[in-house]
N, CA and C atoms as a LAMMPS dump frame, in Angstrom:
ITEM: TIMESTEP
0
ITEM: NUMBER OF ATOMS
369
ITEM: BOX BOUNDS ff ff ff
-5.0000000000000000e+02 5.0000000000000000e+02
-5.0000000000000000e+02 5.0000000000000000e+02
-5.0000000000000000e+02 5.0000000000000000e+02
ITEM: ATOMS id mol type element x y z
1 1 1 N 19.747 -30.074 8.437
2 1 2 C 19.354 -29.163 7.635
3 1 3 C 18.008 -29.293 7.72
4 2 1 N 17.358 -28.196 7.919
5 2 2 C 15.961 -27.717 8.334
6 2 3 C 14.835 -27.671 7.108
7 3 1 N 13.888 -28.355 6.535
8 3 2 C 13.007 -28.16 5.313
9 3 3 C 11.795 -27.134 5.919
10 4 1 N 11.625 -26.141 4.558
11 4 2 C 10.934 -25.367 4.744
12 4 3 C 9.627 -25.921 4.103
13 5 1 N 8.592 -26.192 5.207
14 5 2 C 7.328 -26.615 4.512
15 5 3 C 6.589 -25.147 3.735
16 6 1 N 5.926 -25.258 2.54
17 6 2 C 5.075 -24.511 1.663
18 6 3 C 3.912 -25.019 1.849
19 7 1 N 3.008 -23.454 2.351
20 7 2 C 1.907 -23.802 2.384
21 7 3 C 0.847 -23.107 1.029
22 8 1 N 0.715 -24.482 0.143
23 8 2 C 0.269 -23.919 -1.26
24 8 3 C -1.142 -23.437 -1.057
25 9 1 N -2.171 -24.011 -0.03
26 9 2 C -3.441 -23.211 -0.541
27 9 3 C -3.485 -21.874 0.309
28 10 1 N -2.238 -21.257 1.136
29 10 2 C -2.394 -19.616 1.504
30 10 3 C -3.227 -18.803 0.506
31 11 1 N -2.326 -18.905 -0.745
32 11 2 C -2.098 -17.834 -1.685
33 11 3 C -3.967 -18.167 -2.082
34 12 1 N -4.389 -18.937 -2.025
35 12 2 C -5.975 -18.962 -2.286
36 12 3 C -7.2 -19.182 -1.419
37 13 1 N -6.524 -19.191 -0.099
38 13 2 C -7.146 -18.372 1.052
39 13 3 C -7.52 -17.444 0.961
40 14 1 N -8.801 -16.917 1.915
41 14 2 C -9.073 -15.467 2.02
42 14 3 C -8.213 -15.063 2.538
43 15 1 N -7.15 -15.185 3.388
44 15 2 C -6.365 -14.697 3.956
45 15 3 C -5.045 -14.464 3.381
46 16 1 N -4.846 -15.314 2.194
47 16 2 C -3.86 -15.263 1.56
48 16 3 C -4.306 -13.81 0.183
49 17 1 N -5.569 -14.273 -0.329
50 17 2 C -6.377 -13.423 -1.128
51 17 3 C -5.828 -11.691 -0.608
52 18 1 N -6.443 -11.309 0.752
53 18 2 C -6.271 -10.344 1.317
54 18 3 C -4.691 -9.78 1.729
55 19 1 N -4.111 -10.375 1.937
56 19 2 C -2.431 -10.114 1.678
57 19 3 C -2.218 -9.756 0.278
58 20 1 N -2.162 -10.732 -0.693
59 20 2 C -1.971 -10.303 -1.869
60 20 3 C -2.203 -9.12 -2.448
61 21 1 N -3.914 -8.47 -2.072
62 21 2 C -4.353 -7.56 -2.564
63 21 3 C -3.988 -6.665 -1.643
64 22 1 N -3.359 -6.409 -0.64
65 22 2 C -2.835 -5.599 0.19
66 22 3 C -1.414 -5.065 -0.444
67 23 1 N -0.647 -5.769 -0.784
68 23 2 C 0.398 -5.873 -1.465
69 23 3 C 0.272 -5.262 -2.897
70 24 1 N -0.936 -5.413 -3.447
71 24 2 C -1.42 -4.655 -4.828
72 24 3 C -1.122 -3.548 -4.631
73 25 1 N -2.112 -2.855 -3.613
74 25 2 C -2.736 -1.61 -3.378
75 25 3 C -1.245 -0.706 -2.976
76 26 1 N -0.454 -1.41 -1.929
77 26 2 C 0.678 -0.758 -1.922
78 26 3 C 1.797 -0.31 -2.856
79 27 1 N 1.185 -1.274 -3.608
80 27 2 C 2.352 -1.406 -4.997
81 27 3 C 1.84 -0.014 -6.019
82 28 1 N 0.703 0.154 -5.407
83 28 2 C -0.466 0.608 -7.169
84 28 3 C 0.013 2.096 -6.46
85 29 1 N -0.02 2.333 -5.202
86 29 2 C 0.441 4.013 -4.171
87 29 3 C 1.806 4.093 -4.443
88 30 1 N 2.762 3.132 -4.141
89 30 2 C 4.024 3.662 -4.668
90 30 3 C 4.355 3.762 -6.248
91 31 1 N 3.595 3.142 -7.266
92 31 2 C 3.687 3.476 -8.434
93 31 3 C 3.537 5.148 -8.011
94 32 1 N 2.248 5.241 -8.149
95 32 2 C 1.813 6.702 -8.204
96 32 3 C 2.15 7.851 -7.422
97 33 1 N 3.02 7.776 -6.572
98 33 2 C 3.723 8.667 -5.679
99 33 3 C 5.163 8.837 -6.77
100 34 1 N 5.942 7.746 -7.555
101 34 2 C 7.012 7.518 -8.11
102 34 3 C 6.373 8.527 -9.618
103 35 1 N 5.134 8.491 -9.859
104 35 2 C 4.582 8.771 -11.115
105 35 3 C 4.325 10.471 -10.815
106 36 1 N 3.812 10.913 -10.29
107 36 2 C 3.469 12.37 -9.804
108 36 3 C 4.948 12.877 -8.64
109 37 1 N 5.808 12.2 -9.291
110 37 2 C 7.358 13.191 -8.199
111 37 3 C 6.642 13.418 -7.074
112 38 1 N 6.304 12.594 -5.881
113 38 2 C 6.17 13.017 -4.822
114 38 3 C 7.172 12.783 -3.869
115 39 1 N 6.931 13.859 -3.119
116 39 2 C 7.976 13.377 -1.672
117 39 3 C 8.587 12.41 -1.788
118 40 1 N 9.791 12.398 -0.992
119 40 2 C 10.461 11.243 -1
120 40 3 C 10.099 10.263 0.219
121 41 1 N 9.56 11.039 0.913
122 41 2 C 8.945 10.076 2.59
123 41 3 C 7.8 9.338 2.055
124 42 1 N 6.72 10.132 1.189
125 42 2 C 6.089 9.366 0.624
126 42 3 C 6.115 8.307 0.015
127 43 1 N 6.896 8.15 -1.194
128 43 2 C 7.849 7.159 -1.861
129 43 3 C 8.161 5.586 -0.682
130 44 1 N 8.775 6.402 0.534
131 44 2 C 9.441 5.29 1.299
132 44 3 C 8.421 4.942 2.064
133 45 1 N 7.239 5.316 2.458
134 45 2 C 6.242 4.371 2.824
135 45 3 C 5.708 3.999 2.512
136 46 1 N 5.024 4.054 0.829
137 46 2 C 4.802 3.105 0.459
138 46 3 C 5.799 1.833 -0.335
139 47 1 N 7.245 2.134 -0.542
140 47 2 C 7.648 0.981 0.03
141 47 3 C 7.293 -0.211 1.336
142 48 1 N 7.707 0.983 1.742
143 48 2 C 8.225 -0.403 3.05
144 48 3 C 6.669 -0.907 3.609
145 49 1 N 5.36 -0.297 3.14
146 49 2 C 4.694 -0.865 3.583
147 49 3 C 4.662 -2.232 2.199
148 50 1 N 4.717 -2.158 0.876
149 50 2 C 4.679 -3.308 0.24
150 50 3 C 6.123 -4.448 0.735
151 51 1 N 6.995 -3.406 0.963
152 51 2 C 7.873 -5.27 1.776
153 51 3 C 7.471 -5.861 3.226
154 52 1 N 6.554 -4.812 3.972
155 52 2 C 6.157 -5.383 4.997
156 52 3 C 4.667 -6.262 4.948
157 53 1 N 3.987 -5.67 4.14
158 53 2 C 3.119 -7.126 3.297
159 53 3 C 3.868 -8.106 2.981
160 54 1 N 4.336 -7.762 1.958
161 54 2 C 5.185 -9.277 1.598
162 54 3 C 5.699 -9.865 2.494
163 55 1 N 6.825 -8.943 3.302
164 55 2 C 6.907 -10.625 4.468
165 55 3 C 6.173 -11.043 5.166
166 56 1 N 4.442 -10.519 5.546
167 56 2 C 3.777 -11.257 6.155
168 56 3 C 3.344 -12.537 5.173
169 57 1 N 3.426 -12.604 4.169
170 57 2 C 2.788 -12.893 3.172
171 57 3 C 3.557 -14.132 2.965
172 58 1 N 4.761 -13.85 2.974
173 58 2 C 5.965 -15.371 3.041
174 58 3 C 5.875 -15.807 4.329
175 59 1 N 5.734 -15.47 5.467
176 59 2 C 5.756 -15.758 6.94
177 59 3 C 5.03 -17.179 6.924
178 60 1 N 3.738 -16.381 6.59
179 60 2 C 2.512 -17.618 6.245
180 60 3 C 2.656 -18.736 5.46
181 61 1 N 2.935 -18.295 3.97
182 61 2 C 2.857 -18.812 3.1
183 61 3 C 3.935 -19.682 3.862
184 62 1 N 5.466 -19.756 4.277
185 62 2 C 6.047 -20.827 4.713
186 62 3 C 6.13 -21.354 6.165
187 63 1 N 4.755 -21.23 6.113
188 63 2 C 4.713 -21.64 7.594
189 63 3 C 5.098 -21.128 8.975
190 64 1 N 5.931 -20.016 8.859
191 64 2 C 6.827 -19.771 9.268
192 64 3 C 6.236 -19.28 11.229
193 65 1 N 5.496 -18.684 10.834
194 65 2 C 4.317 -18.437 12.151
195 65 3 C 3.921 -19.215 13.193
196 66 1 N 4.093 -21.053 12.524
197 66 2 C 3.711 -21.863 13.161
198 66 3 C 5.403 -22.496 14.385
199 67 1 N 5.793 -21.731 13.742
200 67 2 C 7.945 -22.379 14.108
201 67 3 C 8.104 -21.339 14.895
202 68 1 N 7.62 -20.01 14.814
203 68 2 C 7.654 -19.159 15.772
204 68 3 C 6.723 -18.68 16.595
205 69 1 N 6.309 -19.524 17.403
206 69 2 C 4.672 -19.227 18.052
207 69 3 C 5.001 -18.272 19.612
208 70 1 N 6.013 -17.951 19.731
209 70 2 C 6.134 -16.596 20.546
210 70 3 C 5.898 -15.54 20.562
211 71 1 N 4.912 -15.384 19.589
212 71 2 C 4.291 -14.089 19.025
213 71 3 C 3.056 -14.744 18.377
214 72 1 N 2.037 -13.634 18.872
215 72 2 C 0.834 -13.668 18.478
216 72 3 C 1.017 -13.303 16.764
217 73 1 N 0.41 -13.647 15.715
218 73 2 C 0.811 -13.46 14.637
219 73 3 C -0.224 -12.994 13.937
220 74 1 N -1.38 -12.856 14.07
221 74 2 C -2.578 -12.718 13.752
222 74 3 C -3.138 -11.079 14.352
223 75 1 N -2.39 -10.951 15.591
224 75 2 C -2.61 -10.018 16.067
225 75 3 C -1.485 -8.533 15.884
226 76 1 N -0.718 -9.506 15.416
227 76 2 C 0.791 -8.282 14.569
228 76 3 C -0.002 -8.346 13.491
229 77 1 N -0.702 -8.806 12.543
230 77 2 C -0.889 -8.669 11.461
231 77 3 C -1.654 -7.618 11.249
232 78 1 N -3.162 -7.939 12.237
233 78 2 C -4.053 -7.03 12.628
234 78 3 C -3.36 -5.163 12.894
235 79 1 N -2.465 -5.387 13.78
236 79 2 C -2.012 -4.253 14.12
237 79 3 C -0.82 -3.3 13.317
238 80 1 N -0.542 -4.293 12.56
239 80 2 C 0.237 -3.705 11.456
240 80 3 C -0.54 -3.545 10.17
241 81 1 N -2.113 -4.176 9.673
242 81 2 C -3.233 -3.474 8.995
243 81 3 C -3.845 -2.139 9.165
244 82 1 N -3.785 -1.635 10.551
245 82 2 C -4.506 -0.747 10.988
246 82 3 C -3.432 -0.031 10.74
247 83 1 N -2.346 0.219 11.372
248 83 2 C -1.652 1.144 10.911
249 83 3 C -1.106 1.643 9.727
250 84 1 N -1.097 0.661 8.431
251 84 2 C -0.216 0.752 7.441
252 84 3 C -1.504 1.357 6.779
253 85 1 N -2.804 1.016 7.479
254 85 2 C -4.217 2.168 6.204
255 85 3 C -4.442 3.716 7.444
256 86 1 N -4.273 3.611 8.192
257 86 2 C -3.829 5.104 8.952
258 86 3 C -2.745 6.005 8.099
259 87 1 N -1.452 5.188 8.275
260 87 2 C -0.023 6.007 7.352
261 87 3 C -0.66 5.919 6.167
262 88 1 N -1.094 5.349 5.274
263 88 2 C -1.706 5.689 4.36
264 88 3 C -2.581 6.741 3.747
265 89 1 N -3.198 6.592 4.563
266 89 2 C -4.642 7.418 4.29
267 89 3 C -3.945 8.711 4.724
268 90 1 N -3.137 9.12 5.44
269 90 2 C -2.468 10.281 6.265
270 90 3 C -1.879 10.866 4.934
271 91 1 N -0.834 9.888 4.61
272 91 2 C 0.214 10.317 3.71
273 91 3 C -0.592 10.872 1.952
274 92 1 N -1.653 9.86 1.942
275 92 2 C -2.405 9.981 0.798
276 92 3 C -2.853 11.694 0.686
277 93 1 N -3.559 11.648 1.785
278 93 2 C -4.313 13.111 2.229
279 93 3 C -3.522 14.546 2.231
280 94 1 N -2.432 13.954 2.852
281 94 2 C -1.486 15.343 2.474
282 94 3 C -0.955 15.181 1.469
283 95 1 N -0.586 14.45 0.295
284 95 2 C -0.412 14.534 -0.892
285 95 3 C -1.435 15.543 -1.574
286 96 1 N -2.477 14.887 -1.502
287 96 2 C -3.704 15.855 -2.059
288 96 3 C -4.175 17.267 -1.274
289 97 1 N -3.725 17.526 -0.428
290 97 2 C -3.707 19.061 -0.036
291 97 3 C -2.336 20.09 -0.332
292 98 1 N -1.311 19.297 -0.337
293 98 2 C 0.007 19.992 -0.23
294 98 3 C -0.305 20.255 -1.962
295 99 1 N -0.49 21.756 -2.166
296 99 2 C -0.37 22.069 -4.037
297 99 3 C 1.053 22.094 -4.376
298 100 1 N 2.081 21.227 -3.905
299 100 2 C 3.177 21.189 -4.38
300 100 3 C 3.206 20.135 -5.535
301 101 1 N 2.389 18.651 -5.192
302 101 2 C 2.285 17.804 -6.103
303 101 3 C 1.83 18.214 -7.721
304 102 1 N 2.772 17.783 -8.579
305 102 2 C 2.519 18.138 -9.744
306 102 3 C 1.319 17.146 -10.42
307 103 1 N 1.291 16.047 -10.018
308 103 2 C 0.288 15.114 -10.69
309 103 3 C -1.138 15.529 -10.112
310 104 1 N -0.838 15.902 -8.539
311 104 2 C -2.281 16.173 -8.344
312 104 3 C -3.072 17.526 -9.048
313 105 1 N -1.775 18.563 -9.066
314 105 2 C -2.175 19.854 -9.829
315 105 3 C -2.48 19.725 -11.26
316 106 1 N -2.029 18.725 -11.689
317 106 2 C -2.722 18.139 -13.484
318 106 3 C -3.964 17.536 -13.501
319 107 1 N -4.282 16.75 -12.592
320 107 2 C -5.346 16.056 -12.288
321 107 3 C -6.693 16.891 -12.024
322 108 1 N -6.071 18.096 -10.851
323 108 2 C -7.076 18.723 -10.605
324 108 3 C -7.671 19.843 -11.537
325 109 1 N -6.993 20.057 -13.362
326 109 2 C -7.681 20.904 -14.062
327 109 3 C -7.946 20.028 -15.255
328 110 1 N -8.249 18.423 -15.063
329 110 2 C -8.677 18.16 -16.238
330 110 3 C -10.086 18.15 -15.854
331 111 1 N -11.354 18.18 -16.853
332 111 2 C -12.477 18.093 -16.93
333 111 3 C -12.873 17.659 -18.304
334 112 1 N -14.195 16.859 -18.386
335 112 2 C -14.335 15.697 -19.08
336 112 3 C -14.726 16.821 -20.744
337 113 1 N -15.114 18.107 -20.754
338 113 2 C -14.957 18.997 -22.059
339 113 3 C -13.604 19.454 -22.19
340 114 1 N -12.276 19.351 -21.278
341 114 2 C -11.257 19.996 -21.798
342 114 3 C -10.491 20.672 -20.622
343 115 1 N -10.027 21.089 -21.32
344 115 2 C -9.038 21.832 -19.974
345 115 3 C -9.954 23.018 -19.208
346 116 1 N -10.351 24.041 -17.988
347 116 2 C -10.665 24.668 -17.923
348 116 3 C -9.578 25.756 -17.965
349 117 1 N -10.027 27.363 -17.899
350 117 2 C -8.95 27.97 -17.978
351 117 3 C -9.391 28.788 -16.01
352 118 1 N -8.23 29.195 -15.703
353 118 2 C -7.725 29.611 -14.357
354 118 3 C -9.665 30.5 -13.905
355 119 1 N -10.141 30.571 -14.296
356 119 2 C -11.485 31.692 -13.68
357 119 3 C -12.798 31.07 -14.142
358 120 1 N -12.487 29.988 -14.804
359 120 2 C -13.707 29.31 -15.6
360 120 3 C -13.989 27.894 -13.95
361 121 1 N -15.623 28.717 -14.027
362 121 2 C -15.934 27.716 -13.065
363 121 3 C -16.219 26.542 -12.965
364 122 1 N -16.097 25.289 -12.335
365 122 2 C -16.495 24.232 -12.103
366 122 3 C -18.097 23.864 -12.687
367 123 1 N -17.739 22.511 -13.432
368 123 2 C -19.736 22.441 -13.478
369 123 3 C -20.603 21.402 -12.241
């Protein structure tokens, strides 16, 4: 039976903090898409990012990257980060640009002085 070693210092390291932060940002993105009743594809992308980032976190936490040396994990992690950032940026822009998102429409009508009418110019 193989014993899995846990790197207890990883969550406190800079890489671990970045992974936890990425997971938190992806989860908040997921919650925002769910709360605004966005298209299912937007929500699915946010869920996929949460799962993938959590799996990378577990990979480093359990030191599995050392056991699976056939892949250069830091490069795979950087590639995942860049692709995820681009996908989330594009999806968030689509969610804002397409006017069918109720949360975006409601947020666009809120001002500090109270709700604006249709013909009231922005300040």
